[in-house]
N, C-alpha and C positions, 0 to 999 in steps of 0.2 A: 484386914473392913471387914468389918464389923454386922453382926446378918441379922439378926434376929433369931431368938430359940424357936417363933412356930415354925422361919420361913427352913430353920437347920434341921427341923420334925420329920418339914417337909421334904425335902431334900434323902434326908436315912427313910423315911419310908416309900422311896421311886426305888434308891441304893434297893434294900434292904426285897421289896419286890418287883428287884430282877430277880436278883438270889435265887427266889422262892416260885419264879412263874411255873416252873415246872412242879413242883407244888403243892399250886394254886389247883388245878384238877382237884386232887381225890380231896382236899380239904374243905372246894366247898362241895362234890359231893357230900359233905356232910348236910351243907349246912340247907333248911327244911325253906327255906325261900327265899333263892337266891334274887341279887339284887337284875335289875336288865343292862347295869352298870356294870364290867370288870376291874375299873378303880376304888366302885362302892364294896365290893366284895372280896376285894385285898384290900382296904380299912380294917374291914373288920373281921376278917381274919388275922390284920395285924395287934388286933386287938386281944382277939383270943388267945394269940400267943404272946400275952405278956412286952411286944411291942411299944407300945404307945398305949398313955390314958384317952378311956373314954371320952373328958373333954375335946386332945389333940383332932380325933377320929374326928367327935362332931360336926370342928374347928372347916376340917377336910373334908369330910362327907356336903358340906355346902357349900362351899370352892367348885367341887366338884359341878355339882345339881347344877349351878347357876355356871359354866360353861356350857351344859350340857344344852341349860334351854337356848341358848346364844346360836349355839352352836344348830341346833334343829328350827330355828327362825331365819337361817343364814343358809339353811339346805331343802326351805319350801317354795322354793320358788322351782330348783329343780326337779324336785318331786316332783313335781305339776307337769311341769319336762315326762317325763316320764311317764303323762298318758297320756299323750300328743299320739300315743302308734311308730314312733319311731324305734330303729330295730341298734338293734350293738351293736356297732364298727358306724353308725351312722356321724357326719360331722353335720353339726348345726349349729347356724348361718344366721345369724341378727339382719333380720330387713330392712335394708339402708334405703328413700324412696329415689325414685329415678333423677329429679333433681338434685337430690347431696352427690352422688352419682356424677350426673354431669359435669356441679362444679369440681366436685374432686380428680379430677376426667382433664380436664381444661388449668386447671392449673397445674397438676403431675407437668401432661405437655409443654407452658408455658415455659414451668425451669427450666424441662431439657431443653426445651429450643434456648433462649437464652446463656445457660453452657455451650449447647457447640458455634453459638455466635460468638463465647469470647474464647472458647480454645481451637475454634478453626478446624471441628472433628464428626464435622455430620450436616446437613445441607439441613436449613440452607444457609449459604453460604458454605461452601465444601470448600472451599481454593484459599487456601496464604491473599492477606488483603495485598499485601501488592499485587498478584496478577490481576485483581482487579482492575489495574490504570494501563495495558496492556493492552490494545485490539492490533491481532493477526491478518490481514487479508492478500487475497495473492488471485492471479488469472492464468489457466491455461488454453492455448488453444493452436491448432492442427490443422494443417492447411494445404490444399497443394494448388499453385499459380501451373497456369499456364502463360507463355511471354511468344505473342507473335507478330512477325514484325511484316509488311509490306516489299513484293518484293521491286515493289517499285521503287525502296526506299535508294537512296543514294549508298555506295561504299565506303563512301573519305573523310571517314569522321573521327579524328585525332581526338582520346581520350586523355583531355589535359591534368585529369584528378589524378588516374593512374599515371601519367609523365613527374606528374611534383612526387609521388609518388616512392615511383623510383628510378624518378630522375637526382643531377642532373643527366637530360639526351640535348644528343650529340644531333644536333638539327641540322647540320654542316654531307651527314651521313645518310641527309635524305637520297641528296642528285648523288648518289650513288648504290641510293637500293635499299641503304638502312631504313625500314621506317620506325616510327615511331607507335606508343602502346596505339591498336588503334581495334573503335569505338565496333562490339556485333550490332550488326542492324538488318539484317538477315535471313540469318540460320533465327528457324522457331524455335525455343524451347517448356517442352509443354509436359505436364507434371511430373513439377518441381517438388517435393514432397517439404514440407516443413515446419516446424514448430518457436511455441515462444512463450517461455512461462512465469510469469513472477513472485515474489513470497515478497511482503512488508514484515514491516511491526511500525507501529508507533504507540510510546511511549507516554506518562502523562508525568510528570515528574516534578510537579506540584500545582501550585494552583491557579499559576501564568503561565508553564513553560513546560511546551513538549517535543518531543524531542524523535525523528522516526530515520527507520533503514529502512532498505529495501535493495534484492540482488533481484538480478537477471542473468537469461541468456542471450544470444549474443553471437552472430558469424566473427563481429570482429568488434574495438573500440567506433564505430566512426556514432554518432552521436540523433541520430533521428531515423534509428529500425531496432527491436532487438531480437529482428524472424533469427529464427536459427535451422542451418537446412540440414536434413537429413543423410544418412548416405557416410560420404569419405569413407569409406571400409571401416563401414559400422565406430569409430570410431569414437569414442568418449566427448562427448559439447562441452561446454566453456559457460561459465556464471562471473557478472561483472557486477560490481558496487554499481548496483543504478539510482542509488538515493541514501544523501547523507545528506540531513537537517535539526536546526532544530529552529520553535518557535516561543518567539516572549511574545507574550498578548496579555500587555497592565491597563487594556478598558477594553470593557469589553464590546466596544466596535472596536479597533483597531488591532494591527498582529505590527511584528517584526519578522519578518523566516528570513535564516543560510545557513547557507551550503547550494547544494547538491538537492534541487525538488521539484516538481512535478511545475507547467506553462501554470501562472498566479495570473496570467490577462485573460480576456477571455474574446474568445477568441474562434476562426473557424481552422479548417487545414486549409488557405491558399497560404500565408504567408513560412505557418509553421506546422512543417508532425507533426501526431498529433500525441505520436509514441514524444519527444522531445522535449528533457529535461532541461531546466538551463543552473548554472553555478551563479553565481553571485549571490546577492543579500536582497531583498525584495521588499517593500510597507504597503498592506495591504488597511483600507478599509470600506465601513460602510455606515450610512446616516437613511436615519426620517428626516423626507423631504415634503411625506408628508403620508395622507396617514393610510395613499394607495401607491406609494414612490418612494421608493428607497433605491438613494444613492449612493455610486459605487468609486472611487480609485489606485487603483495601484502607480506604483514607481520604486523603479531599482534600480542597480547595475550590476551588470553581469561581463565578465570575463571569461576574451575570447580568446584573446593566447599574445602570450609574452614571448618580448624575445628567449631563446637560451640562454641557462647564464655562460656560459662555455665557451658559445659560436662564436667564429668560427674556429672549431678546432685549434688551428695550424695558428691562429693569430700568434703577434705577442699583443698583449694589452691593451697602446693602444691602440693595436684594428682591429678589437672585439665589436662588432652588434653596438650599437644603441642600445636605448632603452625602448627600443617604438611599442608600448605596448596596444592592441588593441580590443577596446571596450565597448558594448550598450548601453548603453543610458538608455533607457524609456520612463512612458510618465499615461498614462490610459486613464481618465475620466468617465462613464457612464452613468446607468439608469436602468431599473428595475420597476415598472408600471404594472402592477398587481390590477387587472382591468374591472372585470364580477372572475366569477370564480372557476370558469377556463380559460379565461384570454390573460393572454400578457405579450408586452412587448420592452424586449430589454434594445439597451443601444447603447454605444461605445467607440470615443471617441484617442483613439492610443498616437503615439508619437515614439520613433523606433532612430537613439541616432546611434550610428555601426561609428564610432570613429576611427579611421585612423588605416582600414579596412583594404583604400584604396591601394594599388605595392606603386616601387618608385623607380625607375630606369638607375643601376648601380655607378661608382665613380666606375671610370674606366680602367675596365682588371683585364692585367694579364695571365691570361690562366699559362699562359707558353712556357709562365717559370716552371711552372712544377705547382699550382698553387690552386689548392681542392675549392677555394669558394671566394664570392664579391660581394660588397657591402652592405647591401641587401636581400639577402635573400631568402632573410626573416619573414620577407615583405609577399613569401609565396603560400597560400591560407593553408590550413593545416588539411584541411577540409572541405573538398567538393566532390559533386555530381556534375552536373554538363549545361552551362547555357549564357550563363555569365561569359559573360565580355574578357575577355586577358590578352594580355600581352606579350611578350621574354620580357622577362627583367634583368638579364643581363645589359652590359654593354661594356660587350669581350672587344679587347685590345687585338689585332692581327700581329699572328707568329712574322716578323721580320724576318725570318730566313723564311722564309714558305706564307706568305701573305692571300698566295688565292686559294692556302690549301690549307689549313688549318683548325682543328678542336672550336665549336660551339657550343660546351653543354651549357644548358637550358634549361634555368624554370621561369612558370608563366606567375603572374602575379593580375588582381581587379583594377580595370580597364577604367574602374568607377568608384564613386567615395557609395552607401546608402542611406540614407536621412528619410526613413517612411513613415507617411502618415495614412495611416489606419482606419478607413468607418467600419463599424463594423453593426449588426440589426437583423434580432429573433425574433418573431413574430409568431406565440404559438394559443393556436384556438381547437376547439371544438370543433366534428360538423355531428350533430348527438352525441353518441358517447366514444365518439374514437378520436386521437387525439390529432389532430395538425402542427406542425411547424413547417415557417419559411425561411432560411436563412441567404440575407444578403449581405457581401462583404465584398471591398474595394478597396487597392492598396494605389500611391503613387510614391513614386525616388525621387523625392522634389530635389534633391542631390544630382539628376540625369542630364546633363549634355552632353551629347552628339558631339560638338566642334570638340570638347576638350583631348577629349581620346590624339587626335587628331594635334594637333598645335601644341601640346607639353612638350616636346621635342624637338630638337633637326633633324632634317633627312631618316625620317621617318623611321626615328627608334620611340618605338611605346607606342604605334596606334594594334588594336587588334590583330591578331595573326587567328579568329573564327569570325560567325554568323558574317559571313556573307554570304550571300544571293545566289543560288547555281549557273553552273554556269553549259557549255553544250560542252567543253573539253576539262580533262581532270585537272592539268596546271593552272586551270584559268575562274577567275571566283569575279562574279560584277560587283553590285556593288554592300557597302555597308549598312545592313541595316539593324538596328535594336532596336527598343524603345524601354519606358516606365512604367505602365501602366497594367494591373492586373484585376480583374475581379472576380467574384464567383455567384451566383446563383440556384441556392438545391431548394427542394421541396417530402417532404416528410409525410406522409400518412402511415398512421398507428404511433404505437409508444415507441422511440425511438431508440429505448434502453429496453429491452427487454429482459425481463429475471423471473418468468412467470410460462410454467406450459402454455402455449394456448397465445401468450403476446404475439406479436406479428411487425413489422414494419414494412413498404416498401418506398426508396427514394428513390428520388428521379434530378440531378444535376449538372452543371453543367457551367466550363473555370477555365478561363483564361489569363493566359501569364507572361507576357513578351520578356525577349531575355534578359532586364538588366532594374524589372521592378524591385525582386527583390533579389537573399541571397537564395543563392542554386543553393546553396552545399546544410541548408536547415530548412528545403522543402520535401514534402509531402513525397515517398518517395518507390508509393506504387504505381501512380500518378503519367505518363507516359515512362514509367522506371527515372522519374524522379528527374528532380533538375527544372528550370525556365520558361520560355522557347516554348511552350507548350500553351495544348488551344485540345474542349473535348469534354465526353458526358463520359461522368459518372450513372450507373443505374447498377441498386443494391438490397437485395430485400436480406429478411433476417427474420428465423416462424421460432419461438419458446418449442422446447421436445420436452424439461421436466425445471422446478426448481434454479433458477441459480445456471443452466444451459441450454442454448440455442445453437440453432442452424443462418449459417451468412452465404449471404451466390453475393459478386461485385461482377463487375465487368467494367472496365476502363475505355475509352474508348481514346485516343490522341495523336494530335501530330503537333507538327513546326508552325510556328506561328512564324516565319524567317528562315530563307534557305532554303537547301538542300531538303529532299523533301525526306521526313523519315517518322514512319508511323506507326503506330504499337499498336497495339490490343492484349489487353492484360486480361484472363478470369482467374479468381479465384474462391473453390468454394472454402467453407468450415467451416470446425467448429470448436465452439467457442464455450468457461463453463469460467464462472468468479466466485467465490468466495471474501 
């Protein structure tokens, strides 16, 4: 490297200066007028020692003076600050105006929030993005129920639903003192404690697809209730798959849902239990008919019952039951009219077409040969309550060896088809600040013709075995009585769905269901303890005690429309919670 002579001398001076640092104090003591700069004093000493020439020393001194002047200028502010009263150890912070501090704080805040959103590690958006697409829901109910039967009720009610569940039952044994299943009609059942619980999750899978799953409690797999009785030796309780569905909504006004889902129709509890879910496929649409009127339509197909794939188990291929599937096809048209801020009228007309629900008499069935099936066994309803007209399904051939005393194990089937025309209306308004709702519902079974049940088959085969008027003798019955009509009228004062503390309502209604107006297996299991052939009052009250928690009291007073006396009162006290 090429280095100027001046630079070499400077480097040499510095090196020698370091070596002579120890001797410098003594030499400087001999200098009569020492400089305030230790560097200049050292250069002069080096000249005196003959290490450098005076010319080189003058150059170095000039450079040292320039550096000293520059350092003094840089230290001038600090010197002034030293006179501001600060003490040793104090930390001086430059003044920052409030507006600048606010700007810095806001900038830092936005940077932190942006990073939190992108990395999902702090509020807001503390959870992963996929959790935003999931919505949880659920409810819990604890109920105390009392069932009270009039002592004047007839004791001779055959429980045909139980007969099918445990059957077939040999009706020829009745003459020998062996009774079929008999329904309780006279012994009260107070204080039946029960629970009900559901837990559901809805997941938005995309812009147009949503899925849902819900589990629920329940004593058994019946379709109309998820009530679970407590007790039972404190045994654990059951959980069932209550709902599972997929919904596709390609258009804002229309959607298609498939699987098992909540009742998609605008309805009351006249035809269907409030807890009934539907299996199948339904399309739903809503349109603006006017600025204050919205029309809607629901249409779907729902399987009710299939023939078992291998039934009868003893039969060969050509003897297996035919594929006699039972379906519900339904369509509903309606509208919501928003009359003003506190007034709305909703109405809908629906047609529910149940295909092949009516049972058929079997081919002549030689049970005496040892077989355990007949050709129309699959016509027996898979779930019944009570009220519908039923008949004996099996055309059993007498045993030739004992024509007067042979087994006749029977199942029962429905005596009629069910093609229901249903008109539902609901009017909401307010009296002052208090909501009021009035509901009216009417249904008629267009497939009902009383004579059909007596003219279908010769020799009295296929005629109903129930719904006969009472007689003075236990082994006799009066004329057959049924009907295709049902209706409901109800008024609700207060909030129909209390979800806050001190929300309340009171309701009063009257329900009337002739025996074959609707399918008894799908009706509300509380009124008259389920089924049809019932009429009476329903009184209820709700009161909110906390957020999403309320108390309920209900009273059902119901008796038969036709036939022997059967009066049943049901009292329910509940605490409900929903989330």
